[in-house]
N, C-alpha and C positions, 0 to 999 in steps of 0.2 A: 697894474697888478692883476693877478689871476683871482677872480672871484669864485669860480667853479671849476676845480681841478679835473673833473671827469669831462666836462665840455672842452677844456684846454687840450687834454690828451687826445680826444677824438678829433679836433680840429688839427692837431699836429699830424696824425695819421693821415688825414685828408690832404694836407699840405705835400706831404711825401708822395702820396698817389698822384696827384696833379702834375708832379714833376716827371713822372713816368707815362703820362697819357699819350698813347700811340697817335691820336689825332694831332697832337703837339709836336711830338719828337720826330716822327717819320718824315713829314714833307721837306724839311730842310736838307735832307740826306738822299734825296732821290737823284738818280743819275740822269744825264741827257737822255731823250727819247732816241731810240735806235733807228736805223734805216729799215730794219726788217721787223719781224714779229716782236710782241711783248708777252711773255708767258710768265705769269705770277704764280709761284708755288710757295708752300710755307707750312709751318706746324708749330704749334704751341698755344698756350692760354691767351696770349695777345695777338695771334697771327690774324684772326678775323678783324679786330679793330685796326690793325696795320694795313690790311687789304682794304678797308674802307677809306683809310687815309690816302692810299694810292689812287684809288678811284676819284676821290674828291680833288686830288692835286692834279691829276690828267684827265679832266672830264671829256676832252675830245679825242683822246688816243683810243686806238683799238686795242683792247686788252683781252687776254683770255687767261684762264688760270683756275687753280684750285688750291685751297688751303684747308688744313684739318685742325680743328680746335676741340677743346673739352666741351662735354655736354653742358648746355646752358650758356656758353661763351660765344655763340654766334651772333653776328649783327647784320642788319639788312645790307646787301650789296646788289649791284645790278650786273656786273660783267664777271666778277671772280666768284666761282662756286665756294660756298662754305659747307664743309662736312663736320659733322659732330662725332666724337669718338670717346672711348672711355680713358680714364687716368685715374690712378697711377698704374694699373695694370692693363696692358693692351687688349683690344678686342678686334673682332673681325672687320668692323667699320674702319678702323685705322689701317688695317692691313689692306683692305680694298681700296682705300683712298691712296695709299702708298703705290699700289699697283697702277692706278690711273695717273698719278704724278709721274711715274716712270715713263708711261706711254706718252705723256704730253711733251716731254723733253727729248724724245727721240727725233732723229732726222732733222735737227735744226742746222742753221747755218751760221757763219761767223757774223752775219749782219743781225743776227737775232738776239734778244736780251732774255735772259732768264733772271727775274728778280726774286730772290729767295727771301722770305720773311720768317724769321726764326725767333722763338722766345722760349721760356722755361715751359716745361711739360711737353715740348715737341719729341723727346726721345720715347716716350710712351705712345704718343699719338700717331708718329710716323713709324710704324712698325712693320717690318717684315724679315722674317727669320732667315739666317744663313742656311745653305743646303744641309748642314749638319744636324738639324734639329727642326721638330715640328713647332707650330704656333703655340701648341699647349705646353710643351716642354719649355719653351722660351718665356711664357708666361709664369710657370712655375719658378723659374730661375730668378725672374724679376721680383716675384713676390718674397722669396727667400732673401734676396739682396735688401729689399725694403725693411724687413724686419730685423736685419743682422746688426744694424748700427754701422754699416759702411758709409764712407763719405761719398758725396755725389762724384767726386773724381774716381774713386774706386769703382762705383757702380757703372759709370759710363765707360770705363776701360773694358769692362765685360760686354756691356750693351753694343759697343763699336764692333767688337770682334766677333759677336754673334748675330750681325745683321747684314742684310743685302743692301742697305742704303746708308747707313751711318758710317762715321769715320772717313768721310770723302767719297764714298762709293756713288752718292747721288750726282755729285759734280762731274764724275767721269762719264755718267750716262748722258749728260746734258752737252758734252763737248760736241763740236767746236764753238757752240754759242758763248757769247759773253755772259759771265755770271756775276751778278752783284748781290751779295748778301748783306741784309740789314738785320741787326740782332738787338733785341732787348734782353739784356743779360740778368740772369737769376743766379749766377755761381760765384762763389767767393774767389776773388782774383780776376773775374771777367776775362778768362781764357776763351776767345771765340770758339775754339774747337771743341770746347766741353759743353757749351750751350746746346741743348737738345742732342747731344753726342755728335755735333759737327758734321751733318750730312753733306756739306759742300766745301769742307776744309780738311787739310791733311791731319792726320792723327799722330800725335807725339807718343802716345802709348804703345805698347807691344803686346803680342801674344803671350809672352812669358809673364808680363805684368797681369794680364787677365787671369791666367792660370793661378798666380800667386793670390789674387783677391779671392777666387773661388775656394782656394784650399784654406785661406786665412779664416774664413767666415763659415767653413765646412758647408758650402752649398753643393747639394746633390746634382751631379751632371752625368750625362750617359758617357760611355766609352767613345761614341762617335763624336761627341763634343770635345773630349780630350784630344782626340786624334786630329780634329780640324784645327784645334788651337797649337798643335805641335808640328803642323805642316807649314814651313816658311811660304809656300806658295799661296797661303790664305790670309797673309799678313795684310792689313789696311794699306791702300795705295798711297804712294808718295807722288805729289804733283804740284805745280805752281799754282797756288789759289787765285782766284778772281778777286775783285775789289770787295773788301769787307769792312763794314762799319758797325760799331756799337752805338746805338742811338740813345739808349737809356741804360741805366745801371743803378746799383744800390746807392752808390755814392751821391748820385743826383737826388735820390729821394731824401737822404740824410741831410745834405746841405740845405734843401728846401725846408725840412723840418727845422734845422737849426736856425735858419733866417726867420721862420715864424716865431720860434721861441724867443729870439732876441727882440722882435717886434713887441712882444708881450712882457718884456722886462726880465726874462729869464735867461741865465748864461747857459748856452749850450756847450756840452763837452761831448765830442764824437769819439767813442771807444773804438770804433772800427767798423769798416763796411764789409769784412770778410771773416768775421768771427765763426769759428767752428768749435766743435766739441760736444760733449754731452749736454743736452738742454738743460737738465736740473743742475748741474755744476755751474754752468754759465749763469744761470738765473741766480744762484746763491752768491756767486763771486761779484756779480753786478750790484747786489744789495749791499754787500760789504763795502764796495766802492761808495755807495750812496751814504753810508754811515760816515764815512770820512768827510763827507761834503756838508754835514749838518751845520757846520758853523760858518759856511760861505754861501748859504742859500739865499734866494732861489736858484737852483741848478737843475738841468735836465741831462741825464746821461743817455745819449743816443747811440744805438749800434744795428748793424745789419749783418748779413751773411747767412749761414745755413748750419744750424746746430744738427745734431742727431739724436735719436732716441732708440736705446736697446730695449725692444719689447720683452718684458718678463711677465706682464700681468695680462688681463683680458678686458681691459677697460677701454674708453673711447677718448679720442683727443689727438692732438698733433704736437709738433715740437714746440710751437709758440705757447700752447697752453701748459705744456709740461714745464717749460722755462718759467712762466708766469707762477705757477703753482709753487715751484721751488723758491722763487723770489718772494712769494707771499708769506711762506713759512719763514724764511730768513728775516723778513722785515718785521716780524713779531708784532704786527699791528701798530707800528710807530706812527704817531699822529702826523709827522711831516713827510712821509713816504708814500708815494703812489706809483703805480707802474702800468704799462700797456704792452702787449706783444701780439702781433698780427702777422699773418702772411699777406703780402701785398696783392696776391691773386684772388683774395677774398675767401679762401678756403684753407683752413688749418687741418691738415691731415686728410681725413675723408669725411668729415662732418659738415655741418651747415653753417659754422661760424668761421669767420677770419681769424678770430683769436679772443682775447678777453683783456680785462683790466682788473687791478686790485686797488683798494682804498684802505686807509686805516680801519675801516669798519668791516672788511671782508672776513677776517678771523672771527670777529664777534658774531657776525651773521652765521658763520659755520658752526659755532659753538650753540647758538640758539636752536639750530636744526640738528644738533647732536651728530655732526659731521666731523670726522677726524681728518685733516688735510694730509697727514702723513700716510694713512692707510689709502687714500686716493692716489697719491703720488706713487707709491709702491705698486699699485695695480695699473699703472699708467692710464688712469681714469680722470684726467685733469678736465675734460669737457664735462662730464657729470658734476664735478666740485663746482665749477664756476656756473653751470646751469643752475644748480640748487641756490647759489648765493645771488644769483640774477646779474652777474658780471660778464656774461658772454657779449661779444661783439659781433653782430651779424650784418654784413655789408651786401650780401649776394656777390655775383661775379664783378669784378672791378675791370676786366678786359685788358689788365696789364700784368706784369710778374717781374718784379726786381727782388723777390725773395723776402726774407724775414725783416720785420720792422719792430724794433724794441726801444722803449724809452722808460727810464726810472726817474721820476720827479722828486725833488727834494725841496720842500717849501720852508 
């Protein structure tokens, strides 16, 4: 039986993270060593740890390469260079790393292997604009999409068509070498071509779809961009992809958490690993589900995926804390209901927290401090709310990324 629900929820999250640890999930999926050179490239929040897993698995192999990861997500490696760059808005460091990666995969032979390590966050980190726009304009478009409430699939359809490497263009640059892509997926549905905007995989989206997303969310773009997206010659390439494996995904983390819950005498109910929608509505909906479980407790409602936040205020926070603040309000301080919501990469939005949790005492704490949760929610300021109540969860970089992890506990 659970003696401390807060410890239980934190341990539940840790169980999910362990199931997506690159050092555990990458080695079983490595290909045979090639006759020729081994070039390791990659991008994403888990890419540095994935590179370390490759080095540890092939200690005697001659390896060269470069991966780009988010600031603070680098790990020590000996043969594969790690570059840190900005996320979620690209910077010069990411663009320079992209240029070097393209140079590394030039002039390879059929005997050579390009091992591409891809994880969430790679779309911003592996950034090189298409000829129709400048780096600054691409960054402004990216910022506008992040604030718009667009889904990850919608954002990536635009990113792919305004990039010199995404949507399979990196794979073309590496031909005729053998390309093996290992992916830690952070996208709902686990479409490999969507993770990091699929630099080594064919793109199923079209220029027309990218333009439709731009118009749907009123994203300001230049006439040059519109002309580029209207020219069939600039469509993302179609080709036969190399070997591709997803080595970890949200489902793995949720199943591991469910197994942990069962071991503690709590019945797990997985609501889904690909849940999307407005974070605050999903939070409210999940607590309503929890109320229906009061008579069959203890139960834990577990979910993953990627919700969205349409920013209307000027507060701080990410989609997980916004989800959780809406859930806190909906829970009404019920003595049997607790919740946690974190991003598995360790950063919710752009702040220093992975997420937060709530307890039956959270609303009472807010009332003591004269804090109105509804005001904070309307200002998209969930971080400040949970900072004031002392309920933030700060893990630091986790070196993996299988997206959102959420759980509502009913005791």
